[in-house]
C-alpha positions as CSV (number, residue, x, y, z in Angstrom):
1,M,45.6,274.6,226.7
2,S,45.8,271.0,228.0
3,L,45.7,268.0,225.8
4,I,44.9,265.6,228.6
5,A,43.8,266.8,232.0
6,A,42.6,265.2,235.3
7,E,41.1,266.7,238.4
8,N,41.0,265.1,241.8
9,L,41.6,261.6,240.3
10,S,41.3,258.7,242.8
11,K,41.1,255.0,242.3
12,E,40.4,252.5,245.1
13,Y,40.4,248.7,244.9
14,Q,38.4,246.4,247.2
15,A,40.3,243.4,248.7
16,G,37.8,241.7,250.9
17,E,36.8,244.2,253.5
18,V,39.9,246.4,252.9
19,K,40.0,249.3,250.5
20,I,43.3,249.9,248.8
21,A,43.9,253.4,247.5
22,A,46.0,253.2,244.3
23,L,45.7,256.9,243.5
24,K,44.5,259.8,245.8
25,G,43.3,263.2,244.6
26,L,45.7,263.5,241.6
27,T,45.3,266.7,239.5
28,F,47.4,267.3,236.5
29,A,47.5,268.8,232.9
30,I,49.6,267.5,230.0
31,E,50.2,270.2,227.4
32,P,50.5,269.5,223.6
33,A,53.9,268.4,222.4
34,S,55.2,267.8,225.9
35,F,57.2,264.8,227.0
36,V,55.8,263.1,230.1
37,S,57.1,260.2,232.2
38,F,55.5,258.5,235.1
39,V,58.2,257.2,237.5
40,G,57.8,255.4,240.8
41,P,58.4,252.2,242.7
42,S,56.3,249.1,242.0
43,G,52.8,249.5,243.3
44,S,52.8,253.3,243.3
45,G,49.9,253.6,240.8
46,K,51.7,254.2,237.4
47,T,49.7,251.5,235.6
48,T,46.5,252.5,237.3
49,L,47.0,256.1,236.1
50,L,47.7,255.0,232.5
51,N,44.6,252.8,232.6
52,L,42.5,255.8,233.7
53,I,44.1,258.2,231.1
54,G,43.5,255.5,228.4
55,C,39.9,255.0,229.5
56,L,40.6,251.3,230.2
57,D,39.3,251.8,233.8
58,K,37.0,254.2,235.6
59,P,38.1,256.4,238.5
60,S,36.6,256.0,241.9
61,Q,36.5,259.8,242.1
62,G,37.5,262.7,239.9
63,T,37.3,263.5,236.2
64,T,39.4,263.5,233.0
65,N,38.7,265.3,229.8
66,L,38.7,262.1,227.8
67,E,36.1,259.4,227.9
68,I,35.4,256.2,225.9
69,H,32.2,254.3,226.1
70,G,30.7,251.4,224.2
71,E,28.0,248.9,223.9
72,F,27.9,245.5,222.3
73,S,25.1,243.1,221.5
74,L,25.0,239.7,219.9
75,I,21.7,238.4,218.5
76,N,21.9,234.6,218.0
77,N,20.1,233.1,215.0
78,F,18.9,236.4,213.6
79,T,16.9,235.8,210.4
80,K,17.0,238.5,207.7
81,M,14.8,238.5,204.6
82,T,16.0,240.2,201.4
83,V,14.4,240.8,198.1
84,D,16.6,240.9,195.0
85,A,16.1,242.8,191.7
86,N,14.0,240.0,190.2
87,G,11.6,239.7,193.2
88,G,13.3,236.6,194.6
89,V,13.1,236.3,198.4
90,T,16.0,235.0,200.4
91,Q,16.2,234.3,204.1
92,N,19.6,234.2,205.9
93,T,20.1,233.2,209.5
94,Y,23.3,234.3,211.2
95,N,24.5,235.7,214.5
96,A,24.1,239.5,214.2
97,V,26.7,241.7,215.9
98,N,25.8,245.3,216.9
99,A,28.3,247.6,218.4
100,L,28.5,251.3,219.5
101,L,31.9,252.9,220.3
102,G,32.0,256.5,221.4
103,L,34.8,259.0,222.3
104,R,34.2,262.2,224.2
105,Y,36.8,264.9,224.5
106,L,36.3,268.1,226.5
107,T,38.6,271.0,225.4
108,P,39.9,273.7,227.8
109,Q,37.3,276.1,226.2
110,D,34.5,273.8,227.4
111,T,33.8,272.5,223.9
112,T,32.9,268.8,223.8
113,Y,33.7,266.8,220.7
114,I,31.9,263.5,220.4
115,L,32.8,260.8,217.8
116,E,30.6,257.7,217.6
117,L,30.9,254.6,215.4
118,Y,27.9,252.4,215.1
119,R,27.7,249.0,213.4
120,N,24.3,247.5,212.8
121,G,24.7,243.8,212.1
122,Q,20.9,243.5,211.5
123,G,21.0,246.1,208.7
124,Y,21.2,245.7,205.0
125,S,24.5,245.8,203.0
126,S,25.1,248.2,200.1
127,R,24.8,245.2,197.7
128,E,21.4,244.1,199.2
129,M,20.1,247.7,198.9
130,T,21.4,248.0,195.3
131,D,19.6,244.7,194.4
132,F,16.4,245.8,196.0
133,F,16.0,249.3,194.4
134,P,15.6,248.1,190.7
135,L,12.7,246.0,191.8
136,S,11.0,248.9,193.7
137,T,11.7,251.2,190.7
138,R,9.9,248.8,188.3
139,A,7.0,248.5,190.8
140,M,6.7,252.3,191.1
141,P,8.4,254.0,188.1
142,S,7.5,257.5,189.1
143,I,9.7,257.4,192.2
144,P,13.3,258.4,191.5
145,K,16.0,255.8,192.3
146,P,17.9,256.8,195.4
147,V,21.7,257.2,195.3
148,I,23.4,254.7,197.7
149,P,26.8,255.9,198.8
150,P,29.7,253.3,198.6
151,F,31.0,251.9,201.9
C-alpha cells in the first residue's frame, strides 16, 4: 500500500522555442514508514520532483495520488448590513476575503478522500448571528431559537 505514488510523471519547461525536460516518465511508490532520499547532480530534477509531490507545481504529463487545489477571491468595498438584538441596523464596508482550499488523496484501494476548507468573508460571524436571533424570536415567538455552534 503506497503512501505517495506517481505514474509516468513528466515535467517540461519552455525556454523560448526550446522545451526542457526536467523529468521524463517517472513512476514510483513510497511506502508508509519508509525513508526516501532523492540524490543527483544540480539540474537533475530533484526540486522539480519535490514540487510535484508537494503539489506546488503541476506535471506536464502523468498523475500522482495527491492533489491540492484552491481558489481565492477578494471583494473590494463589500458592504454588509447587520441587525442587532434591539433592531438596530449597522452597515460595515470592508474588503471581503473568500477562500477554498481542497486536498484530494487517492488510496491504493481506489478510495478518494477529499478535505475542503471554505472561508466565506461575506458571511455572518457567530456574534452577529447570536445578536440577530433574539430579535427574530421576539418578532415570531412560536419559532424555536436555533442553536449556533461555537467556532
